[in-house]
ROLUMDO-616086 format. One record per residue: residue in one letter; y, x, z of N, C-alpha, C, O in turn. Coordinates in steps of 0.2 Angstrom, whole numbers, plus 2048, in hexadecimal, padded with zeros to 3 digits. Layout:
AYXZYXZYXZYXZ/...
END
This chain:
MA5ACAF1F9A52CAB1FDA58CAA205A5CCAF208/KA58CA5206A57CA620CA55CA5210A52C9F210/KA54CAA218A52CAA21DA4DCA221CA4FC9D21A/KA42CA4220A41CA1220A3BCA0229A39CA422D/AA39C9A228A33C9C231A2FC9C22FA2DC9622E/VA2ACA122CA23C9F22DA1DCA2235A1CCA7238/FA1CC9D234A18C9C23CA10C9D23AA0EC9B234/FA0CCA023DA05CA223E9FEC9F2429FACA0246/D9FEC9D2419F6C9E2469EFCA52479ECCA6242/I9EECA724C9E8CA924C9E5CAA24A9E5CAB244/D9DECA924E9D5CA924C9D4CA324A9D3C9E24C/G9D2CA52439D2CA32399D7CA12379D6C9F231/T9DBCA12399E3CA72369E6CAA2349EACAB22F/L9E4CAD2389ECCB62389E2CBB2389E1CC0234/Y9DFCB823C9D9CBE23D9D2CB92419D2CB4244/N9CDCBE23D9C6CBD2439C3CBF2429C3CC423E/N9BDCBE2459B7CC12499B3CC72469B2CCC249/N9B1CC423E9AFCC923B9B3CCC2359AFCCF231/I9B9CCC2349BACD12309C5CD32329C9CD522E/G9C6CD12399CBCD223D9D5CD12389D6CCB235/I9D8CD52379DCCD32349DDCD422C9DDCD9229/P9DDCCF2289DACD12209DFCD72209E3CD8224/E9DECDD21B9E2CDF2189EACDC2179EFCDC21B/S9E9CD820F9EACCF20E9F2CCF2109F7CCE20D/T9F0CCF2199F4CC92189F9CCE21F9FECCD221/I9F4CD521F9F8CD9223A01CDD21BA06CE021C/Q9FDCDA214A01CDE211A08CD7211A0ECD9210/GA06CD1212A06CCC210A0ECCB217A14CC8218/IA0CCCE21AA0FCCC222A18CD221FA1ECD021E/IA15CD721EA17CD921AA20CDC216A25CE0216/EA1BCD5211A22CD320CA25CCF20DA2BCCF20B/LA21CC8211A25CC4213A2ECC721BA33CC521B/KA2ACCC21FA2FCCF220A35CD321BA3BCD221B/KA33CD6218A38CDA211A3ACD7211A3ECD7215/NA39CD120CA3ECCD20AA41CCA20EA44CC520C/GA41CCB214A47CC721BA45CBD21EA48CB821D/HA3ECBE222A3DCB9221A39CBC227A35CC0227/LA3ACB722DA37CB4232A30CB2235A2DCAC235/AA2ECB5235A22CB423AA22CB5240A24CBA244/FA1FCAF242A20CAC247A15CAD248A12CB0243/IA12CAC24BA0ECAE250A0DCA6253A12CA3256/AA08CA3252A09CA0255A02C99258A02C93257/T9FFC9C25D9F9C9C25F9F6C962659F9C9526A/G9F1C922649EEC9226C9EDC952719EDC93277/R9ECC9E26D9EACA62719F0CA227A9F6C9F27A/A9EDCA327D9F2CA82829F4CAD2819F1CB227F/R9FECAF284A02CB72819FBCBB2859F6CBD281/A9FACBD28C9F3CC128B9EFCC02849F1CC4280/M9EBCBB2819E8CBD27C9E6CC12769E0CC2273/I9EDCC22769F3CC126F9EECCA26D9F1CCF270/P9EACCD2689EACD42679F0CD72639F4CD525E/Q9F0CE12689F9CE32669F8CE72629FBCEC260/K9F1CE325E9F2CE82569F3CE12509F5CE224A/L9F2CD92529F9CD724F9FDCD52549FECCF254/LA00CD9258A07CD5257A0ACDD254A0DCDB24E/DA0BCE3255A09CE824FA0CCE8248A0FCED245/LA0CCE1245A09CE223EA16CDC23DA1ACDA239/GA16CDC246A1ECDF245A1ECD5242A1FCD323C/FA1DCD1247A1ECC8248A22CC824DA21CC8253/DA2ACC624BA30CC524CA2FCBD253A34CBA256/GA2ACBC253A25CBA25DA22CB625DA1ECB4259/VA23CB6262A1ACB1264A1CCAA266A21CA8269/LA16CA5263A17C9F266A0FC9F269A0BCA1265/AA0CC9D272A0CC9E276A07C98273A08C93270/A9FFC9A2799FCC9327E9FCC8D2799FDC8827D/C9FBC8C276A00C85270A05C85274A04C81278/GA09C88273A11C83274A17C8727BA1DC8827C/TA11C8727EA14C8B286A18C8C288A1CC8A28C/YA16C94284A1AC99283A1DC9F27BA1ACA1276/VA22CA027CA24CA1277A2ACA427BA2DCA2280/EA2CCAB275A2ECAF276A35CB326CA36CAF267/YA36CB926CA39CB726AA3ECC1268A43CC426C/KA3CCC3264A3DCCD266A3CCCC26BA41CCA26E/NA35CCD26EA33CCD274A39CCA279A39CCC27F/TA3DCC6279A41CC427DA3CCBF27FA37CBF27B/LA3BCBB286A3ACB5289A39CAD28AA36CAA28F/IA3BCAA283A40CA5281A3DCA1288A40CA028D/YA35C9D286A32C9A28FA2DC9B290A28C9A28C/NA2DC9C293A24C99297A23C9529BA25C952A1/IA20C8D297A1DC8829FA14C8C2A2A0EC8C29F/NA15C8E2AAA14C8E2AEA10C8A2B0A12C8A2B6/LA0BC862AFA09C812B3A0BC812BAA0DC862BC/SA0BC7B2BFA0FC7B2CAA08C7E2CDA03C7C2CA/KA08C802D1A03C822D39FFC7C2D99FAC7E2DB/AA04C732DA9FFC6F2D99FEC6B2CF9FDC652CF/I9FFC6B2CC9F8C6A2C69F5C6E2C19F3C6E2BB/S9F4C752C79EFC7A2C19EBC792CB9E7C7E2CB/N9EBC762CF9E9C792D49E3C702D59DFC6E2DA/K9E5C6D2D19E3C652D29DCC662CC9D6C642CD/A9E1C692C89DEC6B2C19D8C6F2C39D3C6B2C5/I9D7C792C49D2C792C69CCC782C99C6C792C7/N9D0C732D19C8C702D59C4C6C2D19BEC6D2D2/T9C8C662CA9C6C642C89C1C662C59BCC622C4/L9C1C6B2C39BEC6E2BC9B7C732C29B1C732C1/K9BAC752C59B2C782CA9B1C712CB9ACC712C7/K9B2C692CD9B0C642D29A9C632CD9A3C622CF/Y9AFC642C69A7C5E2BE9A4C682BC99EC672B8/D9A5C6F2BD9A1C722BE9A0C732B599BC702B2/I9A4C762B29AAC782AC9ADC7D2AD9B3C7E2AF/F9A8C832AC9ACC872A99B4C862A59B4C8429F/C9B8C892A89C0C8A2A69BFC912A79BCC932AC/I9C4C942A29CAC972A09D3C952A29D6C9229E/L9D6C982A79DAC962A89E0C9D2A39E1CA32A3/E9E3C9729E9E9C9F2989EDCA229A9F2C9E29B/G9EECA729B9F6CA829F9FCCAB2999FBCA9293/PA02CB129CA05CB4298A02CB929B9FDCBA297/DA01CBD29F9FCCC32A39F8CC32A29F5CC629D/Y9F7CBF2A69EBCBC2A79E7CB92A49EACB729F/L9DFCB62A39DBCB22A39D9CB32A99D8CB82AB/Y9D9CAD2AB9D4CAC2B49CECAA2B09CECA82AA/M9C7CA92B79C1CA82B09BDCA92B59BDCAF2B6/D9B5CA42BB9B2CA72BD9AECAB2BA9ACCAD2B5/E9ABCAE2C19A5CB42BF9A0CAC2BF9A0CA72C3/G99BCAF2B6995CA92B7992CAB2B1995CAE2AC/E98BCA92B1988CA92AC985CA42A6981CA62A2/D986C9C2A6987C982A2986C9629C983C91299/F98BC9D29998ECA229098CCA929498ECAE296/K989CA7293985CB1291982CB328A97ECB1286/G988CB728A985CBB283988CB527B986CB6275/D98DCB027E993CAE27799ACAE27899CCAD27E/K99DCAF2759A2CAF2749A8CAD27D9AECAF27D/F9A4CA92829A6CA52859A6CA828C9A8CA5291/S9A3CB128C99FCB32949A1CB62969A1CBB292/V9A4CB529D9A6CBA29E9A8CC329C9ADCC629D/Q9A1CC42999A3CCB2979A4CCD2969A5CD2298/A9A4CC628E9A7CC52889AECC62879B1CC9283/F9B3CC328F9B8CC228F9BCCCC2949C1CCF295/K9B5CCB2979B7CD22999B8CD92939BACDF294/N9B5CD628D9B1CDD28B9BDCDE2869C2CE2288/Q9BDCD82829BECD927F9C5CD62859C8CD2280/F9C9CD528A9CDCD828E9D2CD92939D8CD9294/G9CBCDD2979CACE129B9CDCDD2A19CBCD82A3/N9D3CE32A39D5CE22AA9DBCDA2A79E0CDB2AA/K9DBCD42A49DFCD12A39D9CC92A89DACC22A8/I9D4CCD2A99CFCC92AA9D1CCA2B69D1CCE2BB/K9D4CBF2B39D3CC02BD9CDCB92BD9CBCB62B8/P9CCCB92C49C7CB22C79CCCAF2C99D2CB12CB/I9C8CA92C99CECA32CA9CBCA52D09C5CA62D0/T9D0CA52D79D1CA42DD9D2C9D2DF9CEC982E0/G9D6C9C2DE9DBC952E39E0C962E59E4C922E9/I9E2C9B2E39E7C9F2E89F0C9E2E29F5C9A2E2/D9EFCA42DD9F6CA72DB9F0CA62D29ECCAA2D0/H9F3CA02CF9F1CA42C99F6C9F2C49F6C992C4/Y9FACA52BD9FFCA52BB9FECA02B5A01CA52B4/F9FCC9B2AE9F8C982AC9FDC922A7A02C8F2A9/N9FBC932A0A00C9029F9FBC8B2999FEC86296/K9F4C8B2979EFC812979E9C892979E9C8F298/I9E3C832969DFC832989D8C802949D7C7B292/T9D2C882939CDC8728D9C7C852909C3C89292/C9C6C812919BDC7C2939B8C7D28C9B8C7C286/K9B4C822939ACC812909A7C7A2929A7C78298/I9A3C7628B9A0C7428E99AC7328E999C6F289/K995C7429298FC7129498EC68293991C63294/E986C68291984C6128F984C5D297985C57298/T984C6229D985C5C2A2988C5C2A7988C592AC/N98FC612A3994C5D2A5998C572A199AC5629C/N99AC552A899EC4C2A89A7C4F2A99ABC4E2AD/F9A6C532A09AFC5529C9B2C4B2A09B6C4C2A6/E9B2C4629F9B7C3F29A9B7C3F2A39BDC412A5/A9B2C3E2A69B2C3D2AB9B9C442B29BBC422B7/A9BAC462B09BFC4F2B59C4C4C2AF9CAC492B0/Y9C3C4D2AC9CEC4A2A49CEC462A79D4C472AA/K9CBC402A99CFC392AD9D3C3D2B19D9C3D2AE/I9D2C402B79D3C422BB9DDC462BB9E2C462C0/I9DDC4A2B49E1C4F2B49E2C4A2AF9E7C482B3/E9E3C472AA9E6C462A49EBC442A49EDC4329F/K9EFC432AA9F6C432AA9FAC482AAA00C482AA/D9F5C4C2AB9FBC552AA9F8C552A39FBC592A0/F9F4C5329F9EFC5A29A9EFC532939EFC4D293/D9F0C5728E9EFC532859E6C5A2849E5C60285/C9E4C542819E0C592819DFC5B27B9E2C57277/I9DCC602779D7C662729CFC642709CBC68272/Y9CDC5E26D9C5C5E26B9C4C662659C6C6525F/H9C1C6B2679C1C6F25E9B8C6C25F9B4C6B25A/S9B6C6C2669ADC692639ADC662679B2C6426A/S9A6C6326A9A1C5E2729A6C632769ABC62278/N9A2C6C2749A6C7027C9A9C7827B9A8C7E27D/F9ADC722759B2C792799BAC732769BDC6F272/I9BAC772809C3C6F27E9C8C732819C8C77285/E9D1C7027A9D6C742829D8C702859D9C6A283/L9D9C732899E0C6B28F9E8C7028D9E9C7628F/V9ECC6B28A9F1C6F28D9F8C6C28F9FBC6A28A/P9FAC6D292A02C68295A03C62293A04C6028D/KA03C61297A05C59294A0DC5B28FA12C5E290/GA08C56288A13C56285A11C5C280A13C5B27B/FA0DC64281A0DC6827CA0AC6A277A04C6C277/SA0EC6B270A07C7126CA10C75268A16C73268/KA0CC79264A0CC7F262A16C7C25DA1BC8025C/VA15C7325CA1CC72259A20C7225DA25C6F25B/KA20C73265A28C7326DA26C7B267A29C7C262/GA23C7E269A27C85267A2AC89261A2DC8E262/IA27C8425BA2BC85258A31C82258A36C85256/EA30C7C25BA3AC7825CA3DC8025FA41C8525C/AA39C7F266A3CC83267A40C8D265A44C90268/IA3DC8F25EA3EC9625DA43C8F256A43C93251/MA45C8A254A47C8A24EA51C87253A57C89250/KA50C85258A54C8425DA5AC8A25CA5FC8B259/HA53C91261A5BC97265A5AC9C25DA5DCA125C/LA55C99257A59C9D250A5EC9B24DA62C9F24A/SA5DC9424EA63C8B248A60C8E244A63C8F23F/IA59C8F244A54C8C23CA53C8423AA53C7F23E/DA53C84234A54C7A231A4DC7B230A4AC80232/IA49C7522EA41C7422FA41C75229A3EC7A227/NA45C72224A44C7521CA3FC7A219A3AC7B215/DA43C7F21FA3FC8821EA3BC8A223A3AC8F226/TA36C82224A31C86227A2DC86223A2DC8321D/YA27C8A228A20C8B222A1CC8F22CA1EC92231/AA15C8C22AA10C8D230A0AC8B22AA0AC88225/FA03C9122E9FBC9422B9FAC912309FEC90235/G9F1C8D2309F0C8C2329E8C8B2329E6C8A22C/D9E3C8A2379E0C852349D7C8223A9D1C8123A/S9DDC8123F9D8C7F2439DBC772459DFC74242/L9D9C7524C9DBC6D24F9E0C6F2509E4C6F24B/N9E2C722569E8C742599EEC772549F3C75256/D9EEC782519F3C762499F6C712469FBC72243/I9F3C692479F4C682409FBC612459FEC5C242/D9FCC63248A04C6224EA08C67247A0BC64242/MA07C6D249A0BC71248A0CC7123EA11C7123A/LA07C7023EA06C6F232A0BC69231A0FC6922D/SA09C65233A0CC5D234A11C5D235A14C58233/YA15C64239A1DC6423DA22C66236A26C64232/VA1EC6E236A22C73231A23C6C229A20C67228/KA29C73225A28C71220A23C7121CA20C6B21C/YA21C7521AA19C76216A15C7A21BA15C7F21E/GA13C7521CA0BC76223A03C7B21AA02C77215/IA02C7D21B9FFC8021A9F8C8421D9F7C89221/A9F3C7F21A9EBC8121E9E8C882189E9C8B213/M9E5C8821E9DEC9021D9DBC8C2179DCC86215/G9D5C902149D1C8D2119CDC8D2129C9C8D20E/N9C8C8D21B9C3C8C21F9C4C882259BFC87229/S9CDC842269CEC7E2279C9C7D22A9C4C80227/N9C8C772329C8C702319C6C6B22B9C7C6D226/L9C6C6922C9C6C632279CCC5E22A9D0C5D225/E9CFC5A2319D3C582309DAC5B22F9DFC58230/V9D9C6122E9E2C6622E9E0C652279E2C60224/L9DCC6B2229DBC6621C9DFC5E21B9E4C5D218/K9DCC5B21C9E2C5321B9E7C5521E9ECC5421A/T9E9C592249F3C592239F7C5C2219FDC5C21F/A9F0C612209F2C6821C9FEC632149FFC5D212/NA00C67214A05C6520EA00C6A208A00C67203/Y9FCC722079FCC742049F5C762059F6C7920B/K9EFC772039EAC7C2049E8C802029E2C801FF/T9ECC882059E9C902039E1C942039DDC91202/D9E0C982049D9C992019D7C9D20C9DAC9C211/S9D1CA120B9CCC9F2119D0CA52129D1CA820E/I9D2CA721B9D3CAF21D9D0CB42189D3CB8215/E9C7CB12179C6CB72129C7CBB20D9C6CC020B/N9CACB42099CCCB42029D0CB52029D1CB51FC/D9D8CB92089DBCB82079E4CB42099EACB5208/G9E0CB220A9E4CA92089EACAB20C9EFCA9209/I9ECCAF2139F6CAE2149F9CB020C9FDCAE207/Y9F6CB820E9F9CBC2079F9CB52009FECB41FD/K9F6CB21FF9F7CAD1F99FCCA61F9A00CA31F5/G9FBCA5200A01CA0201A08CA1204A0CC9D206/LA07CA7203A0ECAB206A11CAB1FDA16CA81FC/KA0CCAD1F9A0FCAD1F2A0FCA61F1A15CA41F3/HA0ACA01EEA0EC9A1EDA14C981EFA17C941EC/FA16C9C1F4A1CC991F6A25C9D1F6A2BC9B1F8/NA21CA21F4A25CA71F1A2BCAA1F7A30CAE1F6/LA28CA81FCA2ACB1202A28CB41FFA2DCB71FE/IA24CB81FBA23CBD1FBA24CBE1F4A24CC41F2/
END
């Protein structure tokens, strides 16, 4: 069989907080690689946020931070660090409007201390528990990051803040209070295109698994876009094929359906 390239989202696809990485997913990746195919992580998470236990599954490369960071076989293909002018403008604007933000980079995550979200997954303490010394404060001096995640309160005027920085960022609204700011023109598709060019992969040999709104472009772009059974409704409308949920061996079943394993 001709070598194929398969791109996997993380949250809700390869992994979730309740069950971790399903054993069937681990087995599917092993069999996919054994059959000579290429496996890539393609995530909205910054590179600094990808757990080692996922990397240890033997992925050929990583597309992180919604296509703003790409590596293949531990070699960097590109890394879009925001310029100081753009990053300072964004930081100052979000601070002015009292919007809690996480600056997500390849090595570190930057966030202010605060109790606004104490107890939920966006609290500073929750991030410190998970990422430890990868957390740094937003100082306004040196920050190296690819994208921003915002947690919105009812009292925030996000629309007014975004108008100031919209020429530099695209918005992905996961919900009314969870928003990603991605550098203008970037998405997971940019990362896939970079890998295809680097390895001379034909579009007809590409597959992707995803479940979230930031997966829509990726699932539309590849030849075979596969939505997890637990996907957002908009994702289900986009994909060529719907597999089972992450809890019910969705990746393994999807790989089987397309004769990749």
